[in-house]
C-alpha positions in Angstrom: 21.0 7.8 -37.0 18.5 10.6 -36.9 15.7 8.3 -36.5 17.4 6.5 -33.5 17.9 9.9 -31.9 14.2 10.7 -32.2 13.4 7.4 -30.8 15.8 7.7 -27.8 14.4 11.3 -27.2 10.9 9.8 -26.8 11.8 8.8 -23.4 11.2 12.4 -22.4 7.6 12.0 -23.8 7.2 9.2 -21.2 7.5 11.7 -18.6 4.9 13.9 -19.9 2.5 11.0 -20.7 2.9 9.5 -17.2 2.4 12.9 -15.5 -0.6 13.6 -17.8 -2.5 10.4 -16.6 -1.3 10.1 -13.2 -1.0 13.4 -11.6 -4.5 14.6 -12.7 -6.1 11.4 -11.7 -4.8 12.1 -8.0 -5.9 15.8 -8.2 -9.3 15.0 -9.7 -9.9 12.6 -6.9 -9.1 15.1 -4.3 -11.3 17.6 -6.1 -14.3 15.0 -6.1 -14.0 14.4 -2.3 -13.3 18.2 -1.4 -15.5 19.4 1.4 -16.4 15.9 2.6 -14.7 13.5 5.0 -14.2 10.7 2.2 -10.8 9.5 0.9 -9.7 10.2 -2.5 -8.4 6.7 -2.9 -11.9 5.3 -3.8 -11.9 7.9 -6.9 -8.6 6.9 -7.8 -9.7 3.2 -8.0 -12.5 4.1 -10.5 -10.5 6.6 -12.7 -7.5 4.3 -12.7 -9.4 1.1 -13.9 -11.4 3.2 -16.5 -8.4 4.8 -17.7 -6.5 1.7 -18.3 -9.5 0.0 -19.9 -10.2 2.8 -22.2 -6.6 3.1 -23.4 -6.7 -0.7 -24.5 -10.4 -0.7 -25.8 -9.7 2.4 -28.0 -6.5 1.0 -29.4 -4.2 3.4 -27.9 -2.1 0.8 -26.2 -2.2 -3.1 -25.5 -2.8 -4.9 -22.2 -0.2 -4.0 -19.7 0.1 -0.7 -21.3 3.6 -1.2 -23.0 3.4 2.2 -24.7 3.3 3.8 -21.1 6.4 2.2 -19.8 7.1 4.7 -17.2 3.7 4.3 -15.6 4.6 0.6 -15.3 7.7 1.8 -13.5 5.9 3.8 -11.0 3.5 0.9 -10.5 6.4 -1.4 -9.6 7.8 1.1 -7.1 5.3 0.0 -4.3 8.2 -0.8 -2.0 9.7 2.7 -2.2 6.4 4.1 -0.8 6.2 1.3 1.7 9.7 1.9 3.1 8.8 5.5 4.2 5.7 4.1 6.2 7.8 1.5 7.9 10.5 4.0 8.9 7.7 6.3 10.4 6.1 3.3 12.0 9.5 2.4 13.5 9.8 5.8 14.9 6.3 5.6 16.6 6.8 2.1 17.9 10.2 3.3 19.6 8.4 6.3 21.3 5.5 4.0 22.6 7.6 1.1 23.9 10.3 3.6 25.5 7.7 6.2 26.7 9.5 9.0 24.7 7.9 12.3 23.9 8.7 14.8 21.3 7.4 18.4 20.8 5.0 18.9 18.0 6.8 19.1 14.5 6.8 22.7 13.5 9.6 22.3 10.8 7.1 23.1 8.0 3.8 25.1 7.9 2.1 24.2 4.7 0.8 27.1 2.4 -3.0 27.0 2.9 -3.7 28.6 -0.7 -5.7 26.2 -2.8 -4.2 25.7 -6.3 -6.7 23.1 -7.1 -10.1 22.5 -5.6 -9.3 20.3 -2.5 -5.5 20.4 -2.9 -3.4 23.2 -1.4 -0.1 24.6 -2.9 2.2 22.6 -0.7 0.2 19.3 -1.1 0.4 19.8 -4.9 4.2 20.1 -4.6 4.0 17.0 -2.5 2.1 15.1 -5.1 4.5 16.2 -8.0 7.7 15.5 -5.9 6.3 12.0 -4.9 5.9 11.1 -8.6 9.4 12.1 -9.5 10.8 10.5 -6.4 9.2 7.2 -7.3 10.4 7.2 -10.8 13.9 8.4 -9.9 14.6 6.2 -6.9 13.1 3.1 -8.7 15.3 3.7 -11.9 18.4 4.5 -9.8 18.0 1.3 -7.6 17.4 -0.9 -10.7 20.5 0.5 -12.5 22.7 0.2 -9.5 21.6 -3.4 -8.9 21.8 -4.5 -12.6 18.3 -5.2 -12.6 18.0 -3.5 -16.0 15.2 -5.4 -17.9 12.4 -4.0 -20.1 12.1 -1.3 -22.8 13.3 1.4 -20.4 16.5 -0.4 -19.1 19.1 1.6 -21.5 17.3 4.7 -20.1 17.3 4.2 -16.4 20.5 6.4 -15.6 18.6 9.4 -17.5 15.3 8.5 -15.8 17.0 8.4 -12.5 18.9 11.7 -13.2 15.7 13.6 -14.3 13.4 12.2 -11.7 15.8 12.8 -8.7 17.0 16.2 -9.9 13.4 17.6 -10.5 12.4 15.9 -7.1 15.1 17.7 -5.1 14.2 21.1 -6.3 10.4 20.5 -5.9 9.8 22.5 -2.5 7.1 25.0 -2.1 8.9 28.3 -1.6 5.6 29.7 -0.1 5.6 27.2 2.8 6.9 28.5 6.1 10.1 26.5 6.7 12.0 26.9 9.9 15.5 26.2 8.3 15.5 26.0 4.5 19.0 24.8 4.0 18.7 22.1 6.5 15.3 21.0 5.1 16.7 20.7 1.8 19.7 18.8 3.0 17.2 16.3 4.6 15.7 15.6 1.6 18.7 14.7 -0.1 19.8 12.4 2.8 16.4 10.7 2.7 16.8 10.0 -1.0 20.1 8.3 -0.4 18.9 6.3 2.5 15.8 5.0 0.4 18.2 3.9 -2.3 20.5 2.4 0.3 17.7 0.4 1.9 16.5 -0.9 -1.4 20.1 -2.1 -2.3 20.7 -3.6 1.0 17.3 -5.5 1.2 17.9 -6.6 -2.3 21.2 -8.0 -1.7 20.1 -9.7 1.5 17.1 -11.4 -0.4 19.7 -12.6 -3.1 22.1 -14.0 -0.5 19.6 -16.2 1.2 17.5 -17.1 -1.8 18.9 -20.6 -1.9 18.1 -21.1 1.7 14.6 -19.6 1.6 13.1 -17.3 -1.2 12.0 -14.4 1.1 11.0 -11.4 -0.9 12.8 -8.2 -0.8 10.1 -6.3 0.9 10.4 -8.4 3.9 14.0 -7.2 4.5 13.0 -3.6 3.5 10.4 -3.5 6.2 12.8 -4.7 8.9 15.7 -2.5 7.9 13.6 0.6 7.5 11.5 -0.1 10.8 14.9 -0.5 12.6 16.2 2.7 11.2 13.2 4.5 12.4 13.4 3.0 15.8 17.0 4.2 16.0 16.5 7.6 14.4 13.3 8.3 16.3 14.3 12.0 16.7 14.5 12.6 12.9 12.1 15.3 11.8 10.8 14.3 8.4 12.4 16.2 5.4 10.6 17.0 2.0 11.3 13.4 0.7 9.5 11.5 3.6 6.8 14.1 3.8 6.1 13.7 0.1 6.0 9.9 -0.1 4.0 9.6 3.2 1.4 11.9 1.8 1.2 11.1 -1.8 3.4 8.0 -2.4 0.8 5.4 -2.1 -2.0 7.2 -4.0 0.3 7.7 -6.9 1.6 4.1 -7.0 -2.1 2.9 -6.8 -3.1 5.1 -9.6 -0.5 3.5 -11.8 -1.2 0.0 -10.7 -5.0 0.6 -11.3 -4.2 1.7 -14.9 -2.2 -1.2 -15.7 -5.0 -3.4 -14.0 -7.5 -1.9 -16.0 -5.8 -2.7 -19.2 -5.7 -6.4 -18.3 -9.6 -6.8 -17.8 -10.3 -8.5 -21.0 -7.3 -10.9 -20.6 -8.2 -11.8 -16.9 -11.6 -12.8 -17.6 -10.4 -15.0 -20.4 -8.4 -17.2 -18.0 -9.9 -20.4 -16.6 -10.5 -20.4 -13.0 -10.1 -16.8 -12.8 -13.7 -16.1 -11.8 -13.2 -17.7 -8.5 -10.1 -15.6 -7.8 -12.1 -12.5 -8.5 -15.2 -13.5 -6.5 -13.1 -14.5 -3.5 -11.1 -11.0 -3.8 -14.4 -9.1 -4.1 -16.3 -10.7 -1.2 -13.2 -11.4 0.8 -12.6 -7.6 0.9 -16.1 -7.3 2.5 -15.8 -10.2 4.9 -12.1 -9.7 6.2 -12.6 -5.8 6.4 -16.0 -5.7 8.0 -15.8 -8.8 9.8 -12.7 -7.3 11.8 -14.7 -4.2 12.2 -17.6 -6.2 13.4 -15.6 -8.0 15.9 -14.0 -4.7 17.2 -17.5 -3.2 17.6 -19.3 -6.2 19.1 -16.5 -7.9 21.3 -14.1 -5.0 21.4 -16.8 -2.4 22.2 -15.4 0.4 20.1 -17.0 2.0 17.1 -14.6 5.1 16.7 -12.7 5.5 13.5 -9.6 6.3 15.4 -9.4 2.6 16.2 -11.1 0.9 13.3 -9.3 2.6 10.5 -5.7 2.2 11.7 -6.6 -1.0 13.2 -7.9 -2.6 10.0 -5.1 -0.9 7.9 -2.6 -2.6 9.9 -4.6 -5.9 10.3 -4.9 -6.4 6.6 -1.8 -4.4 5.5 -4.6 -2.5 3.5 -3.1 -0.3 1.0 -6.1 1.9 0.3 -7.0 2.4 4.1 -3.4 2.9 4.8 -3.0 5.7 2.1 -6.2 7.3 3.5 -5.0 7.3 7.3 -1.4 8.4 6.5 -3.0 11.4 4.3 -5.1 12.4 7.4 -8.4 11.5 5.8 -9.5 9.6 9.0 -8.5 12.2 11.5 -5.1 13.0 13.3 -5.3 10.3 15.7 -5.7 7.7 12.9 -2.7 9.1 11.0 -0.5 8.8 14.1 -1.4 5.4 14.6 -1.5 3.9 11.2 2.2 3.6 10.8 2.5 1.8 14.0 -0.2 -0.7 13.1 1.3 -1.2 9.6 4.5 -2.2 11.1 3.4 -4.6 13.8 1.9 -7.3 11.5 5.0 -7.1 9.3 7.0 -8.5 12.1 4.8 -11.7 11.7 5.6 -11.7 7.9 8.8 -13.8 9.0 6.3 -16.5 9.3 4.0 -15.4 6.5 6.6 -15.2 3.8 8.7 -18.1 5.2 5.9 -20.6 4.9 4.6 -19.1 1.6 8.2 -19.3 0.2 8.4 -23.0 1.1 5.0 -23.5 -0.3 6.0 -21.9 -3.6 9.0 -24.0 -3.7 6.9 -27.2 -3.2 4.2 -26.0 -5.4 1.5 -26.4 -2.7 0.5 -25.2 0.5 2.3 -26.3 3.6 -0.8 -27.3 5.8 0.5 -27.8 9.2 2.4 -24.7 9.6 -0.4 -22.8 8.2 -3.1 -24.3 10.6 -0.7 -23.8 13.7 -0.2 -20.0 12.8 -3.9 -19.6 12.1 -4.8 -20.9 15.6 -2.2 -18.4 17.0 -3.7 -15.6 15.1 -7.2 -16.4 16.2 -6.3 -16.7 19.9 -4.2 -13.3 19.8 -7.3 -11.6 18.0 -9.4 -12.9 20.9 -7.1 -11.6 23.5 -6.9 -8.2 21.6 -10.6 -7.7 21.4 -10.9 -8.4 25.2 -8.2 -5.9 25.8 -9.8 -3.3 23.7 -13.1 -3.7 25.5 -11.3 -2.9 28.8 -9.3 0.0 27.4 -11.8 2.7 28.6 -10.9 5.2 25.9 -7.2 5.3 27.2 -4.8 6.0 24.4 -2.0 3.9 25.4 -4.4 0.9 26.2 -6.2 1.5 22.8 -2.9 1.4 20.9 -1.6 -1.7 22.6 -5.0 -3.7 21.9 -4.8 -2.5 18.2 -1.3 -3.6 17.8 -2.2 -7.1 19.2 -5.4 -7.1 17.1 -3.4 -6.0 13.9 -0.9 -9.0 14.4 -3.5 -11.4 15.1 -6.2 -10.7 12.5 -3.5 -10.4 10.1 -2.3 -14.0 10.7 -5.9 -15.2 10.7 -6.9 -13.4 7.5 -3.8 -14.3 5.5 -3.4 -18.2 6.6 -7.2 -18.6 7.0 -7.6 -17.3 3.4 -4.9 -19.6 1.9 -6.2 -22.6 3.8 -9.7 -22.0 2.7 -8.7 -21.6 -0.9 -6.3 -24.6 -0.6 -9.3 -26.7 0.7 -11.4 -25.5 -2.2 -8.8 -26.8 -4.7 -7.4 -23.5 -5.9 -3.8 -23.5 -7.2 -1.1 -21.6 -5.0 -0.5 -18.9 -7.5 -4.1 -18.1 -7.9 -4.7 -18.3 -4.3 -1.8 -15.8 -3.6 -3.6 -13.4 -6.1 -7.0 -14.0 -4.3 -5.8 -13.5 -0.8 -3.5 -10.4 -1.8 -6.7 -8.8 -3.5 -9.2 -9.8 -0.8 -7.0 -8.1 1.9 -5.6 -5.3 -0.4 -2.4 -6.7 1.2 0.5 -4.4 0.1 3.2 -6.8 1.2 1.8 -9.8 -0.4 1.0 -7.7 -3.5 4.6 -6.5 -3.8 5.8 -10.0 -3.3 3.6 -11.5 -5.9 4.5 -8.6 -8.2 8.1 -9.4 -7.6 7.6 -12.9 -9.1 7.3 -15.0 -5.9 4.5 -17.1 -7.3 5.5 -17.1 -11.0 5.5 -14.9 -14.0 1.7 -15.2 -14.7 0.7 -14.0 -11.3 3.1 -11.1 -11.4 1.5 -10.0 -14.7 -2.0 -10.5 -13.5 -1.7 -9.1 -10.0 -2.2 -5.4 -10.8 -5.7 -6.3 -12.3 -6.6 -8.8 -9.7 -5.5 -6.6 -6.9 -7.4 -3.6 -8.5 -10.9 -5.4 -8.7 -11.7 -5.7 -5.1 -11.0 -2.0 -4.9 -14.5 -1.6 -6.3 -15.6 -2.5 -2.8 -13.5 0.5 -1.6 -16.2 3.1 -2.4 -18.2 1.1 0.2 -15.5 1.1 2.6 -14.6 4.5 2.4 -18.4 5.4 2.3 -18.7 3.7 5.8 -15.6 5.4 7.2 -16.9 8.7 5.5 -20.2 8.3 7.3 -18.3 7.4 10.5 -16.3 10.7 10.3 -19.5 12.7 9.7 -20.9 11.0 12.8 -17.9 12.3 15.0 -16.0 9.0 14.3 -18.8 6.5 15.1 -19.2 3.6 12.5 -22.8 2.8 11.6 -23.0 -0.5 13.5 -26.0 -2.3 11.6 -24.7 -1.5 8.1 -21.3 -2.9 9.1 -22.7 -6.0 10.5 -24.8 -6.4 7.2 -21.8 -6.0 4.9 -19.7 -8.5 7.0 -22.6 -11.1 6.6 -22.9 -10.4 2.8 -19.1 -10.9 2.6 -19.2 -14.2 4.5 -22.0 -15.5 2.1 -19.9 -14.2 -1.0 -16.7 -16.1 0.2 -18.6 -19.2 0.7 -20.0 -19.0 -2.8 -16.5 -18.1 -4.3 -15.1 -21.4 -2.6 -17.6 -23.6 -4.4 -17.6 -21.9 -7.8 
């Protein structure tokens, strides 16, 4: 009995272990880029992969990090962080389409005191709160939905309790808050709403599973974006603020750790080199190919357009996190949630066709070809509209929304079609396309088992490898920020060409 009690109490060690490896990773990343215009996401990539690899190579844990079960729980809470982005995007879309205006949000004035180099006191609280929110909300939703599998299943109520209680009280008392009681209450309401969206989206996905196997994230996107459009006046409380600021970085840190631990396993699988090569060079091609088109045809080289435009067009997790955290400027931070939401309305086609393909075991060619044509046509129209925008904010946003939608369709279905013609199996193609685009939606769907158990286990590593290109991506955007927002043209064109050659090579490996 005594031994069992000690074993059960070890769950408390999981909190300490997870915080010890994840929170410092985010803080160190912010320290490294302090004083520059670069995003900490690129440092999180390197540190996360290295940490996961070291833990397995040194014998501390096994591939997949089963000894760090709470890290895996955080890694699988991707959808929680995305719901907040969808909600804010829905708010922004309502304001744009309805011509609504609101006064600047003065609910909270962050404390400017730096606790760690590059991280202020309020932002440190946001990072800590985001960690506990992700853990608590994910555990609570799994417990309520009966999705209790894995070594932590019996502890979900305790994990949820500890995570949510700590998260609720983590509010910086030195920040200037207009109405502390109301701010606190908003945080609780937002937690309940997040759990509600997770539960409702999961049930809808289960209800229609026999008709079409659409993933939970699709319905979560629709519900949260619709809620944002309805509650467009909602001033964010501490929950939304924390997850918007640090949710994606913390989730990525956990996923990169898991991915780094599977490096050895992945390379041993036959055919995986093609997946990795396409993911790596596809990241260059689809990212900088889109940037090249925006610069050459759309006649814009400004980060305020390129960063949110490509974040939305590729549903790009790293660039999305950088934009929403304010690393690409205030305009990009405001536009990113809009651009992230717009392509997700096209996901009814993406996930419908991919769900049918997954059921059939092969890609459905004709629907893919039709949508690819539509995506390319819409991309062309958007580029022409951008070239005529003349720097007008509303015109730029409309053009970027069309570009995000069109390029997303072209990149997703273009990638699947190319890989199908090259003879790659559907589950491998799903991992390759997801990683090549750093596509959070497709990643979450694959992680949720849409393309089988093997893909679900390998996707954290496959998804993380193209992030090695992210230092280049963020270096280029960092250079643009240093140049008053202007992207270096020749370098971007050269990288796009290298990506094209690399993708061609990957298809014939």
